[in-house]
N, C-alpha and C positions, 0 to 999 in steps of 0.2 A: 600902512595897514598891517595889523598884527596877524601872524599866522600861528600864534601859540594859544594853547587851550589846555584845560584839564581833561585828560582822556580816560582817567580811571579814578575810583574812589581812593581816598587817603588811607593811611595806616593810623590808627589811634591807639597809642600805647604809652604807658607811664605818664599820663596827663599831657601828652604831646600829640599834635596833629602833623603828620609827616606827609608831604605831597611832592609829586614830581610834576610832569607836564608833557604835552605833545606839541610838535611843530609839524606843519605841512612840509612834506619832502620836496626838495629840489626847486624851491622858489628863489633861493639866494645863497651866497656863500657867507652871508652875515645875518643869519636868522637868530631868533631869540635863544638865550642861554638854556641849557638843559639842567639848570641848577635844581638841587633837591633842598627843600626848606622844612624846618620844624618850627611850629608855633605852639605857644602855651595854650592848651585846650580851654583854659578858664578865662584868660585875659586877651588872647589873640596876639600877644607880643611875639615877635620873631626871636627865636632862641638860638638857632644856628642855621647856616647854609653851607651845603657842600656842592661845589661847582667842579665838575670833572676837568674843566680847563684850568682851574686854579685850586687843586684839591687840598692844599695845606692850610688855606685860610678859611676856617669854618665859623669864626665869630662874625656876627652881623657886620656888613660892610659899613665903613664910615661914609659920611656925606661926600659926594663927589666921585666915589668909586662905583664901578658897575661890574656885573657878572660877565664872564667870557661869552662873547657871541658865538653861536654855532657849535657849542660844546655838546657832546653826546647826551641825550635826554632819556628819561624813563617814562614811556607812555603806558606801560603795563601796570600790573598790580604788584605791590611789594608785600613782604611778610616780615614778622618780627618775632623775636624770642626775648621776652622781657627778662627771663632768668639769666641768659647770657649777656643781656644788654646790647643786642645787635638788631639792626633792621637790614633786611636783605633786598637789594634793589636790582631788578633786571634793566640793563641799559641797552639803548639802541646805537645805531651808527651815526656818524656825523653826516649831515647832508651838505652838498649833493652826494648821494650814496655811492654812485659809481665813479666818482672822481677822487683819486687818491693823492693828488699832488698837494703840497703845501700843508699837510697835516702836522700838527705839533706832536711832541713826544707824549704829552698827556692824552691827546686824542688817540694816538696809536696804542696807548696802554689801556684805555677804558672803553673804547668802542666795542659793542657787541659782547659784553661781559656781564658777570654777576659781581656786585660789590656788596660788602658788609660794612656798615657804618655803626659807630657807637651811638646808641640812642640818645645819650645825654649831651654829647659834644659834637656829633657829626664827623668826628675823626675817622679816617679810613682804617678798618681792621684788616681786611684782605680784599683781593681782587682775583677773579678767575676768568680769563678771556677764552672764548670759544671759537672765535674767528679772528685771526690776525689780519691786519690791514684789509678790513672788510670792504670789498667793492661790489657786493651783491645784495645789500640791504638785509643782512642776516641778523636783525635785532633779536635780542632775547625777548620773546613775545608773551610769556606767560608768568603768572605768579609762581614763585618757588614753593614747593611742597616741603614742609618740615615734618620730620618723623624721627623716632628713635630706632636705630638699627641694632638688633641683637645678633651678635656673631655666634659661631658654633661653640666658642669657649665660654659663652655666657656674658661676655662683656658687651656693653652698650655704647654705641657711637651716636651722638646727636647728628643727624644727617639732614641733607637738603637735596632735593631733586630739581634740577633745572632742565626744562625742555626748550628745544631750539627749533628754528624754522627748517633745519635740515632733517628733523624727525628724530634727532638723538636725545637721549635722556642722560644727563650727567649727574652722578651721585657723588656728593661732596660731603666732607666733614664740615658742618656749619660753624665749628669753632675756629677753623683755620683756613678753610677753602680748599684743602688738599683733596685730591680725587680718591674716593674709596674704590670705585671701579676704574682701573687705569685707562687712560686715553693716550695712545701713542702718537708721536708726531711723524708724519710721512713726508719725505722730500718730494716736491713737485717741480715741474719745469717752470721757469720764470719767463713769461711772455706778456706782451701787452700790445694793444692796437694804438696806444697813445704814448708818445715820448714822455718819460718821467712818471707814467701811471703804472709802475711796475707791480706785478703781483708778489705776494709774500711767498718765499720759497718752501714753506712748510704748511701742512694742514693737519688737523686732528683726525685720527681714525679710532673710533670707539668700538670696543667689543663688550657685549653684555655677558656677564658670567652668572649663570643661573643654576643653582643646585649642583655646583661643581662642574657643569658643562660650559664650554665656550660656545657662544652663539654669535656668529658673525652675520653681517648683512646678507651674504650669500646664502647662509642657512635659512634666514627669514624669507628671502625671495623664493627659494626653491620649495619651501614648505607651503607658502601662501599661494604661489603661482607656479605649479609644477609643470606647466606647458611651456615655460620659457627656458631658453638655453643660457647658461652662465659661462662667461669666458673670464679667465683670470689673467690680467695683464701683469707680468712679472716686474715690469719696470717701475710700477707704482704701488705694488702690493695691494691693489684695489680690485674689487669684483665689479664687473659691468654686466648688466642684464641686457639680453638681446632677444626681442620678440621673434617667435617662429612665424 
């Protein structure tokens, strides 16, 4: 029985139909591949395929070869910039989501990330991962927003905003994937309730910089919910909200 399906509309750009797909979480360790495919919009011919489990082979597979089972998939909506020749694809986590053992290097690289692929070839242009070694089902859940960011000096950066399940908005240069608004890596304790299911020792801490001011999570919480008390845990440089 197949647990794969089309979860979102395709991207149609440069006479190509580019599709991802969704799988049902946590049914198996050998679920369908998360392959991204591009078809000729006029003939239906398969032009390229990008499989996050086998990312370098983008030409249509020869007879007898198959896509990587259980590779991270894209169930959300993608965006494209035809002028730059890139399609931007939000990726989910490998299922089972909460089981981190036995993941390949490619899974660890591409899970819960934004990837940019060449529209014409499917070759990887860049990847920006938002959750390392994801054990919490923190797929990138929404279509990336493309816009041109004008800086104070008048220069313009082609930008991309990626929203996450954590509520963070990452602002990237869509040409390179580099962060425009910095995201620091904070060291965290490594613990697990299962042997070999070890947590990643770092996580991202995002600060929003608006109009020259630094706005942290603590600022947002105290402005939106003034009745709660904020405690700052020095060991992790993270703010925690505690209800009164």
